[in-house]
C-alpha positions as CSV (number, residue, x, y, z in Angstrom):
1,M,0.0,0.0,0.0
2,D,2.9,2.3,0.8
3,N,4.4,1.7,-2.6
4,E,1.2,2.7,-4.4
5,F,1.1,5.9,-2.4
6,Q,4.6,6.8,-3.4
7,W,3.9,5.9,-7.0
8,R,0.9,8.1,-7.2
9,N,2.8,11.0,-5.5
10,Q,5.5,10.7,-8.2
11,M,2.9,10.7,-10.9
12,R,1.4,13.9,-9.6
13,K,4.9,15.6,-9.6
14,L,5.3,14.7,-13.3
15,N,2.4,17.0,-14.1
16,E,4.0,20.0,-12.5
17,A,5.8,22.7,-14.4
18,V,9.6,22.4,-14.5
19,E,12.0,25.3,-15.2
20,P,14.9,24.5,-17.5
21,A,18.4,24.3,-16.0
22,R,19.6,27.2,-18.3
23,D,18.1,29.8,-20.6
24,L,18.2,28.7,-24.2
25,W,17.3,32.0,-25.9
26,P,20.9,33.4,-26.0
27,D,22.1,30.4,-28.1
28,I,19.1,30.7,-30.4
29,A,19.6,34.5,-30.9
30,A,23.3,33.9,-31.7
31,R,22.4,31.3,-34.4
32,I,19.8,33.7,-35.9
33,A,22.4,36.5,-36.1
34,Q,24.7,34.3,-38.2
35,P,22.7,33.5,-41.4
36,A,25.7,34.1,-43.7
37,A,27.5,31.0,-42.4
38,V,24.7,28.7,-43.6
39,A,24.0,30.2,-47.0
40,P,27.3,29.5,-48.8
41,R,26.9,25.8,-48.1
42,R,23.8,25.6,-50.2
43,Q,24.9,27.6,-53.2
44,W,26.5,24.7,-55.0
45,R,23.3,22.7,-55.2
46,R,21.5,24.8,-57.8
47,P,24.3,24.6,-60.4
48,A,24.8,20.9,-59.6
49,F,21.2,20.1,-60.1
50,A,21.1,22.2,-63.4
51,L,24.2,20.3,-64.6
52,A,22.6,16.9,-63.6
53,A,19.4,17.9,-65.5
54,S,21.5,18.9,-68.6
55,L,23.3,15.6,-68.4
56,V,20.1,13.6,-68.2
57,L,18.7,15.5,-71.2
58,A,21.9,15.0,-73.2
59,V,21.9,11.2,-72.5
60,G,18.2,11.0,-73.4
61,A,18.9,12.8,-76.7
62,V,21.8,10.6,-77.6
63,F,19.8,7.5,-76.7
64,T,16.8,8.7,-78.8
65,A,19.1,9.6,-81.7
66,S,20.7,6.2,-81.6
67,Q,17.3,4.5,-81.6
68,L,16.2,6.5,-84.6
69,R,19.4,5.8,-86.4
70,R,19.0,2.1,-85.7
71,Q,15.4,2.2,-87.0
72,D,16.4,4.0,-90.2
73,S,19.2,1.5,-90.9
74,A,17.1,-1.5,-90.2
75,P,15.2,-2.9,-93.2
76,T,11.5,-2.3,-92.7
77,T,8.4,-2.7,-94.7
78,V,6.5,0.5,-95.1
79,A,2.8,0.6,-96.1
80,V,2.6,3.3,-98.7
81,D,-0.6,5.3,-99.0
82,G,-0.2,6.7,-102.5
83,P,2.9,8.3,-104.0
84,R,4.5,9.2,-100.7
85,S,8.2,8.4,-100.4
86,A,9.9,6.6,-97.5
87,A,12.2,9.7,-96.9
88,A,9.1,11.9,-96.4
89,G,7.7,9.4,-93.9
90,A,11.0,9.2,-91.9
91,A,11.1,13.0,-91.8
92,A,7.7,13.1,-90.1
93,L,8.9,11.0,-87.1
94,T,9.3,12.8,-83.8
95,A,11.9,11.9,-81.2
96,L,9.8,9.3,-79.3
97,D,7.9,7.8,-82.2
98,W,9.9,4.6,-81.8
99,A,8.3,4.1,-78.4
100,K,4.7,4.6,-79.3
101,P,2.6,1.8,-77.8
102,A,0.2,0.0,-80.0
103,D,-2.6,0.0,-77.4
104,P,-4.6,3.2,-77.8
105,K,-4.9,3.8,-74.0
106,L,-1.2,3.6,-73.6
107,A,-0.6,5.7,-76.7
108,A,-2.7,8.5,-75.2
109,A,-0.8,8.3,-71.9
110,A,2.5,8.4,-73.8
111,Q,1.3,11.5,-75.7
112,D,0.3,13.2,-72.4
113,L,3.7,12.4,-70.9
114,D,5.5,13.7,-73.9
115,K,3.5,16.9,-73.8
116,A,4.3,17.3,-70.0
117,S,8.0,16.6,-70.7
118,A,8.1,19.3,-73.4
119,D,6.3,21.8,-71.1
120,L,8.7,21.0,-68.3
121,Q,11.7,21.4,-70.6
122,A,10.4,24.8,-71.8
123,A,9.8,25.9,-68.2
124,L,13.3,24.7,-67.2
125,E,14.8,26.8,-70.1
126,A,12.9,29.8,-68.8
127,R,13.9,29.2,-65.1
128,P,17.2,27.1,-65.0
129,D,17.5,27.7,-61.3
130,A,14.2,25.9,-60.5
131,V,15.4,22.6,-59.0
132,F,11.8,21.3,-58.6
133,L,11.4,21.4,-62.4
134,V,14.3,19.0,-62.8
135,S,12.8,16.5,-60.3
136,M,9.4,16.8,-62.0
137,L,11.1,16.2,-65.4
138,N,13.0,13.2,-64.0
139,R,9.7,11.7,-62.7
140,T,8.0,12.3,-66.0
141,N,10.8,10.6,-67.9
142,A,10.7,7.7,-65.4
143,Q,6.9,7.4,-66.0
144,R,7.5,7.4,-69.7
145,M,10.0,4.5,-69.4
146,R,7.6,2.6,-67.2
147,L,5.0,3.1,-69.9
148,V,7.3,1.8,-72.6
149,R,8.1,-1.3,-70.5
150,Q,4.4,-1.9,-69.9
151,A,3.7,-1.6,-73.6
152,A,6.4,-4.1,-74.4
153,I,5.0,-6.5,-71.8
154,S,1.5,-6.2,-73.0
155,G,2.6,-6.7,-76.6
């Protein structure tokens, strides 16, 4: 019974206000007064992200160009609708026509992703310091690659 009394008494003391051992405000005020020490550490991130985005775009362009070159060199049968030449048909191809899914639902999604990617690239050209645009472009490209894989799986 005595143990329970001591236990309850200790529980009541936990509910009381406790003063801190030292005042924390002087340390906080000193850190607020030194914002210049924190800022230079983050200045390298924007150019690094812009460089990374440029690298991703360059690799994507080289990959797309190699795929188009491989398609042009491979012998293919072309259904001709009248007196249209094969050179005129090849000139009408866009960068991602090699990855157009046959399924109409997936093709519409691919077209939406291509439009979003083009819009993000234009926005990134207008604001190269906007890091969030790079991450959105990377996510859009990842979604496009998932869509291409899904189209290949579904046949």
